Structure formats: structure tokens, C-alpha cells
N, C-alpha and C positions, 0 to 999 in steps of 0.2 A: 334480246338483240345485242346485248353487250354486258361484257363483265371485267372488274379490274380489281387491283389492290391498291390502297395506298396507305403505307404505315403497318398498322395492325388490322385494320378494317377492308374486309372485301364489300365490294358492290355490285350489284347486279341490275341490268335494265330490262323491262320488259313493253315492247311497243304494240299497243291493242287498237285495233280499228274495229268498230261495232257501228249497227245501226242504231238509231235512234229516233222517236216521235215524241216531241215537245207539246203538251197540250195543256191550255188553261180551260179548267170548266167550272161552270157556275154550280156550285152545291146544293141550291135552292132546287135547280130546274134540272140540272145534269147536263145541261147542253155546252156543246166546246164554245168556247168565248174567243179564243184564239190558237192559234198552230194547228196541229194534226197532219202536217206534213210532212212525211218521212225523210230523215238526213242521215248525215253519217260524221262519225267524230272519231279523231283518233288522240290518245292519250299514253304518253310515256312514263311507266311508273320506276320508282327507283327504290330498290333495298338495300339494307346495309346491317352487316354484321361484325363481331368481331372475329378476327382470323381463328379458325378451330373452333369455333363454338358447336358446330355442327347444324343439322337443318332445321331446328328449333331456335336458333337464334337470329334468324331474318326478323327485321322490323322495316316496315314502310318508313322510306325517308323522305321522298319527294314524288308530287305528281304535276306534269306539265302537260298542258294543252299542246296538241301539234298541227 
């Protein structure tokens, strides 16, 4: 969703929206104790690398709930 450079570091962010179902299950019975309703979540992941380090230089720098 965004890319920029600060000094000798390149940054890129990716915004992801996905469906999720959060469920708590009793291990003994296999029954759902809580949850089970589908929901949606959005996260923004930021990656960083030294400028010029190539595609293998990217590392995850931050994860934010949006």
C-alpha cells in the first residue's frame, strides 16, 4: 500500500484484510466453548531492507492492527 526510503533504509507496507473465525475448543470433548462466529480483520505489515540489498534483504519490521 505504500513504499518509501529514509536514509539508507527502504520500507514497504502491505495492508491485508482477511476472514477469521476465532474458536475456543474443549480438548477433552472437542466441543466449542466460545466463539465460532466468522469475523474480519485488517493488519498492516511493514517490511524494511538496506537500500540496494536486493529482494532477499527484506525483513518484517512491524505489524499493526488496523
